[in-house]
N, C-alpha and C positions, 0 to 999 in steps of 0.2 A: 847712896851710890847706885848708879844705873849699870846694869850688867850688859854685856854684848848681846846676850840672848834676848833681853827685853827690847833692845833697839831693833833687832831683826823682826820681832813680833809686831812692834809698832809700825815698822815699814810695810809689813805684809798686810796690815789692816788699813793703812792709809793709801796704798797703791790702788786697790780697786775703787775706793772713793774718789781719788784723784782722776782716775781713768774715766769714770762716769761723769764727773764734772766737766772734763775736757770734751768728751764726746757730746754731751748735751749742749754745751755752748756752741760747738761746730754745727750741730743740727739746728739750733735756734738761729744762728747767723744765716744759714742757708735757707731756712724757712721764711725769712723776711724779704726774700727776693721775689717781687711780684711784677707781672707784666702791667703795662699801662691799661687803664680802664678803657673798654670799648667806647667809641664815640656814639655808637648807636646801640644802646644796651638791649639785651635779649629779655623778653618777658613772655608770660603766658596769661591767657584769659580763658575763663570757663563760661559755659552757658549751661545752667543758670549761673549768673554772676556770683563770684566768690564761692563757688561750689566746694573747692578744696578746703576752704576755711570754715564755712558755715553749713556744712552738710547736715541735713536733717535725716532722721531714721527713715529708711525706705526710699529716699530721694536718689535718683540716678542722674548722672551727668548726661547731657546730650552731646556736647562737643568741647574740645579744648584746642585753642589756637596758640602755637608757639611762633613768635615773630620777633624781629628786631625793629625798634622804633627809629625811623630815619630822623636825622637832625636837619631841620629846615634851615636854620641859621640865616634867616632873612632872605633866602633865595626863593624864586618862583619855581615851584616843583613841577606841576603838571603842564605839559606843553613845552617845557624848557628842560629842566634837569631830567625829568622822566618824559620822553617824547610821546606824543599822541600816536596811536595806531601801531604801537610796537609792544611785544610781550614784555611785561615787567614782573619782577619777583614779588610784588605786593608787600614791600617792606624794605629792610636794609640787610646787608650781609648775607647770611644763609637764607635760602628760600623759605618762605613761610610754610609751616606745616599745620594741617588741620586734622585732628583725630575725631572721628565720629564714633560715639559709643553705641549708637543705634541708628537705624535707617532714618533719613530725613528727606524732606521735600523742599526744594528751592524753586519758588514759582510753581510750576506744574510738573517739574522734573524730579524724579526720585534718585537718591544717591545712597548706596549701601554703606553700612557701618564699615569703618576701616580708616587708614591713615593716607592722606593725600598731600601733595604739594599744591599750594595755592598760588596761581599766577593770575594776572589780569592784563587786559588790553584797554588802557584808558583812552577815551576821546573827549572832546569838549562837551558832549551831551549825554553819553552813556558809556558804560564800561562792560566789557565781556569778562566774566569771572570764570576762571578755568580751574578745574580739579584734575590733577594729574597723578598717575600711579607711579611716576618716576620720583623717588625720594632722595634725600641727602645730597643736595647740591648747594653751591654758593652762587647766588644770583640767578639769572635766567639764561646764562650763556649756553648751557647744554640742553635747553628746552627742546622737546620733540613733540610736535603736534600729535604724532601717532600714539603717544601715551596719555592723551586726554581721555578722561573717563566721563566728564560732564562739562558742558559750557552753558552758562546762563547769562542773559543780558540784564543789566541794572541801569535804569534811568537815573540821571543825576538830580538831586534835590538841592537847590541852592538855599543856604541859610544865611540870613543877614544878622 
């Protein structure tokens, strides 16, 4: 015979368990809602290569570049999709950022350790690489030449 008191105790024990199950299923359902994947995924590259994964004792990183890889999708990029002689974000989506862990030299020009946005001006034969102090932008729409820290020229090398 089950008494009324035993039924109430059973309900008191089941109610918290039932509440936890309901709440966890709601959280699980909500957690499965994802945005679509970026068409141009963000990535990072270190110099030395794979520094974050294969670091040796005493080794120090020189730089890290955070960028989004543009999807070519069979299109002609330079001179068409990315016009010549105009500032480009040097990647896709957010402007590419380069973090220098130590002072470096590009060509014969020195650049102090720090974080910079990397822009470029492509032409058919050479590019101007721009290191800007203006960070956290999408694209090159808000680019200001007055924030340039360093500009270097790079000749194109055609590979067949």
